C-alpha positions in Angstrom: 65.6 -18.2 37.0 64.4 -21.8 37.2 66.7 -24.7 37.2 66.8 -27.0 34.2 64.8 -30.2 34.7 67.2 -33.0 33.9 66.6 -36.8 33.9 69.8 -38.8 34.4 69.5 -42.5 33.4 72.1 -44.9 34.9 72.6 -48.1 32.9 73.6 -51.4 34.5 73.2 -55.1 33.8 70.8 -55.9 36.5 70.4 -59.1 38.4 67.7 -61.5 39.7 65.7 -60.2 42.7 64.6 -63.7 43.9 65.5 -67.3 43.2 62.6 -67.6 40.7 64.1 -64.8 38.6 67.4 -66.5 38.0 66.4 -68.5 35.0 64.5 -65.7 33.2 67.4 -63.4 33.9 69.8 -65.8 32.3 67.5 -66.3 29.3 67.4 -62.5 28.8 71.1 -62.3 29.0 71.8 -65.1 26.5 69.1 -64.1 24.0 70.7 -60.7 23.6 72.3 -60.8 20.1 75.2 -58.8 21.2 76.1 -61.5 23.8 75.4 -64.7 21.9 76.5 -64.0 18.3 75.0 -66.8 16.4 72.3 -66.9 13.7 69.0 -65.5 15.0 67.2 -68.8 14.4 69.7 -70.7 16.5 70.0 -68.2 19.4 66.7 -69.0 21.3 67.6 -72.7 21.4 71.2 -72.2 22.3 70.2 -69.5 24.9 67.9 -72.0 26.6 70.6 -74.7 26.7 73.2 -72.3 28.2 70.7 -70.9 30.7 69.6 -74.4 31.7 73.2 -75.4 32.3 73.9 -72.3 34.4 70.8 -72.2 36.5 72.1 -74.6 39.2 75.5 -72.9 39.7 74.0 -69.5 39.5 71.3 -70.5 42.1 74.1 -71.7 44.4 76.0 -68.5 44.0 72.9 -66.3 44.6 72.0 -68.4 47.7 75.3 -67.1 49.2 73.9 -63.6 48.7 70.5 -64.3 50.2 68.9 -65.6 47.0 69.2 -62.4 44.9 71.6 -59.9 43.4 72.4 -56.7 45.4 73.1 -54.8 42.2 69.8 -52.9 41.9 69.9 -51.6 45.5 73.5 -50.5 45.1 72.7 -48.8 41.8 69.8 -47.0 43.4 72.1 -45.8 46.2 74.5 -44.5 43.6 71.6 -42.7 41.8 70.5 -41.0 45.1 74.0 -40.0 45.9 74.5 -38.6 42.4 71.3 -36.5 42.7 72.8 -34.8 45.8 76.0 -33.8 43.8 74.0 -32.0 41.1 72.3 -29.1 43.0 72.4 -26.8 40.0 69.7 -28.8 38.3 66.2 -30.1 39.2 67.5 -33.6 38.7 66.1 -37.1 39.1 68.3 -40.1 38.5 66.7 -43.3 37.1 68.2 -46.7 36.9 67.6 -48.9 33.8 68.7 -52.5 33.9 69.4 -54.5 30.8 68.4 -58.0 31.8 66.1 -57.7 34.7 63.7 -55.2 36.2 63.5 -52.2 36.0 64.0 -52.6 32.2 64.5 -49.7 29.9 60.8 -49.8 28.8 59.6 -49.3 32.4 62.1 -46.5 33.0 61.4 -44.7 29.8 57.8 -44.5 30.8 58.8 -43.0 34.2 61.1 -40.5 32.5 58.3 -39.5 30.0 55.8 -39.0 32.8 58.3 -36.9 34.8 58.6 -34.7 31.6 62.2 -33.4 31.9 63.7 -30.7 29.7 66.4 -33.2 28.5 67.9 -36.6 29.3 71.5 -37.6 30.1 72.4 -41.3 29.7 75.3 -42.5 31.9 76.5 -46.1 31.7 77.9 -47.7 34.9 80.2 -49.6 32.6 83.3 -47.3 32.4 84.6 -49.2 29.4 82.6 -49.3 26.1 81.6 -52.7 24.8 79.0 -53.6 22.2 77.8 -56.1 24.8 77.2 -53.6 27.6 76.9 -49.9 26.8 76.1 -50.6 23.1 73.4 -53.1 24.1 71.9 -50.8 26.7 71.8 -47.8 24.4 70.0 -49.8 21.7 67.5 -51.0 24.3 66.9 -47.4 25.5 66.4 -46.1 22.0 63.8 -48.8 21.3 62.1 -48.2 24.6 62.0 -44.4 24.1 60.4 -44.8 20.7 57.9 -47.2 22.0 56.6 -45.0 24.8 56.9 -41.7 22.9 59.7 -40.2 24.9 60.9 -37.4 22.7 63.5 -35.2 24.5 67.1 -34.0 23.7 69.4 -36.8 24.7 73.1 -36.6 25.6 74.9 -39.9 26.1 78.2 -40.9 27.6 79.8 -43.9 25.9 82.9 -44.5 28.1 85.3 -43.0 30.7 88.2 -45.4 31.0 90.8 -42.7 31.7 88.7 -39.9 33.0 90.9 -38.1 35.6 88.2 -38.1 38.3 87.3 -41.7 37.8 90.9 -42.7 37.7 91.7 -40.7 40.9 88.8 -42.1 42.8 89.6 -45.7 41.7 93.3 -45.3 42.5 92.5 -44.0 46.0 90.4 -47.1 46.7 93.2 -49.4 45.3 95.8 -47.5 47.3 93.9 -48.0 50.6 93.5 -51.7 49.8 97.1 -52.1 48.9 98.3 -50.4 52.1 96.0 -52.5 54.2 97.1 -55.7 52.5 100.8 -54.8 52.8 100.3 -54.1 56.5 98.9 -57.6 57.1 101.6 -59.3 55.1 105.0 -60.4 56.2 107.4 -57.7 54.7 109.3 -60.5 53.0 106.3 -61.6 51.0 105.8 -59.7 47.7 102.4 -58.4 46.7 101.0 -58.5 43.2 97.9 -56.6 42.0 95.5 -58.5 39.7 93.3 -56.1 37.9 90.4 -58.5 37.1 87.8 -57.5 34.5 84.8 -59.4 33.2 85.9 -61.4 30.1 84.5 -61.4 26.6 84.6 -64.0 23.8 87.8 -63.6 21.9 85.9 -63.2 18.6 84.1 -60.1 19.8 87.4 -58.4 20.6 89.0 -59.5 17.4 86.0 -58.1 15.4 86.8 -54.6 16.8 85.2 -54.3 20.2 87.3 -51.7 22.2 86.7 -53.2 25.6 90.1 -54.8 26.2 91.9 -51.7 25.0 89.9 -49.5 27.3 90.5 -51.8 30.3 94.2 -51.6 29.7 93.9 -47.8 29.4 92.3 -47.7 32.9 94.9 -50.0 34.4 97.7 -47.9 33.0 96.2 -44.7 34.4 95.4 -46.1 37.8 98.9 -47.6 38.2 100.4 -44.2 37.4 98.4 -42.6 40.3 99.4 -45.2 42.8 102.2 -44.5 45.3 103.8 -48.0 44.7 107.2 -47.9 43.0 107.7 -50.8 40.5 104.2 -52.1 41.1 103.9 -55.8 40.2 100.6 -56.1 38.5 98.7 -58.1 35.9 95.5 -57.6 33.8 93.3 -60.6 33.8 89.7 -61.7 32.9 87.0 -63.6 34.8 83.5 -64.9 34.4 83.7 -67.0 31.3 80.0 -67.8 30.4 79.9 -69.5 27.0 81.7 -72.4 25.3 83.8 -70.1 23.0 87.4 -69.1 23.6 87.5 -66.1 25.8 90.1 -63.4 26.2 93.1 -64.3 28.3 94.8 -64.5 30.7 92.1 -65.7 33.0 92.1 -64.6 36.7 92.3 -68.3 37.7 95.5 -68.8 35.7 97.0 -65.6 37.2 96.2 -66.9 40.7 98.0 -70.1 39.8 101.0 -68.1 38.6 101.1 -66.1 41.9 101.2 -69.4 43.8 104.1 -70.6 41.7 105.9 -67.2 42.2 105.1 -67.3 45.9 103.6 -63.8 45.9 100.4 -62.6 47.6 97.7 -61.1 45.5 95.4 -58.1 45.8 92.5 -58.6 43.3 91.0 -55.4 42.0 87.6 -55.6 40.1 88.6 -53.0 37.6 85.5 -53.2 35.3 82.9 -53.3 38.0 81.7 -50.2 39.9 79.2 -52.0 42.1 79.4 -55.2 44.1 77.5 -58.2 42.6 77.8 -61.9 42.2 81.1 -61.7 40.2 82.8 -59.9 43.1 81.0 -61.1 46.2 81.0 -64.8 45.1 83.5 -65.4 42.3 86.2 -63.2 43.7 85.5 -63.4 47.5 84.6 -67.1 47.7 85.6 -69.1 44.6 88.9 -67.5 43.8 89.9 -67.2 47.5 89.4 -70.9 47.8 91.5 -71.5 44.7 94.2 -69.2 46.1 94.3 -71.1 49.4 94.3 -74.5 47.6 97.2 -73.4 45.4 99.2 -72.0 48.3 99.1 -68.3 47.5 100.6 -66.7 50.6 98.0 -64.0 50.9 94.7 -63.2 49.2 93.1 -59.7 49.4 90.4 -58.0 47.4 89.8 -54.3 46.8 86.2 -53.2 47.0 84.2 -51.9 44.0 83.4 -48.2 44.0 79.7 -48.4 45.0 78.8 -45.0 46.5 82.3 -43.9 47.3 82.3 -40.1 47.5 85.1 -39.6 45.0 83.5 -41.9 42.5 80.1 -40.2 42.8 81.8 -36.8 42.3 83.5 -38.1 39.2 80.1 -39.4 37.8 78.6 -35.9 38.6 81.4 -34.2 36.6 81.0 -36.7 33.7 77.2 -36.0 33.7 77.8 -32.2 33.6 80.3 -32.4 30.7 78.2 -34.9 28.8 75.1 -32.7 29.0 77.2 -29.6 28.2 78.4 -31.2 24.9 74.8 -31.4 23.7 72.8 -34.0 21.9 74.6 -37.1 20.8 77.1 -39.7 22.0 80.3 -38.5 23.7 83.2 -40.1 25.4 84.7 -38.5 28.5 86.9 -36.4 26.2 84.2 -35.6 23.7 85.1 -37.6 20.5 86.2 -41.2 20.7 89.4 -42.3 22.3 89.9 -45.6 20.5 92.4 -46.3 17.6 90.7 -46.9 14.3 91.5 -50.7 14.5 88.7 -50.8 17.1 86.0 -50.5 14.5 83.1 -51.4 16.9 83.8 -48.2 18.9 80.7 -46.2 18.0 82.7 -43.1 17.1 84.9 -45.1 14.7 81.8 -46.8 13.2 80.1 -43.4 12.7 83.2 -42.1 10.9 83.2 -45.1 8.7 79.5 -44.7 7.8 80.1 -41.0 6.9 83.1 -41.9 4.8 81.1 -44.6 2.9 78.3 -42.1 2.3 
């Protein structure tokens, strides 16, 4: 009996592959209507202004990384590792980036030409947001229609408290905590800062479930850690537009740690691959801030990258998503969000059915 031929598509944001790509990457980011929520006739102008203002600092950040983002290479490594954990299928893992190559249109053509039996869409965003998974799913649907890719599609929307994902993440955090604790004077307390990429406050207030799902992950990870009475905070980084963003910011929590005379272990809880927000913002900018503020110790837990436990959790999520059949599924099948999070795709679908 032949194995099913399955295409697995991993979604990620992408990043510039050379200095010349930084400005067009930023333009692609800020012209996305899910990111910059202003009237359509204003968005192109405002996107150019924001991108222009951010080109110089972004170029300086990417220069630290050799002039480009490492995100594509790391995502491809995750894809190759995932293929090895799915021996029961004839599987090929593709990587579709949202704001720089390879875009969904390029990847949809590759999937069409490979001619799989079916397609499984897996976001490398564990937490659903209209700005990440929602935007990537829309781009994929449009690309598939444009290239004539017509196959059964099973999609995963989120996995914030999936047991495998939580266990793999907790194991990484535990190792980092133990290493930090070993380097610290026993008299110095250690606080864990779970740092997630921020969002404009209006997006969350309008029903985006991202913050709720971040907090769900943190609660589940903390429950797995062997640290009694863990001192921890949830905070948000990478403010990118002039609006009010969700708080507290990671910068403010570092300042609080300095005032409290506690060391910090920063955990990039919403990122599963290293990129500029971890390798520059956390490792360089926030470290400098911590030293300037007098934080008695600054440590950072690595992202999951191709960690074996994380890849195994992705493999199991891929299996269960495909087994549930055509449609959009969370890690537990139906949605996990309370009804107040009306931008959860499952809540939105129920609302549409009720209205009909």
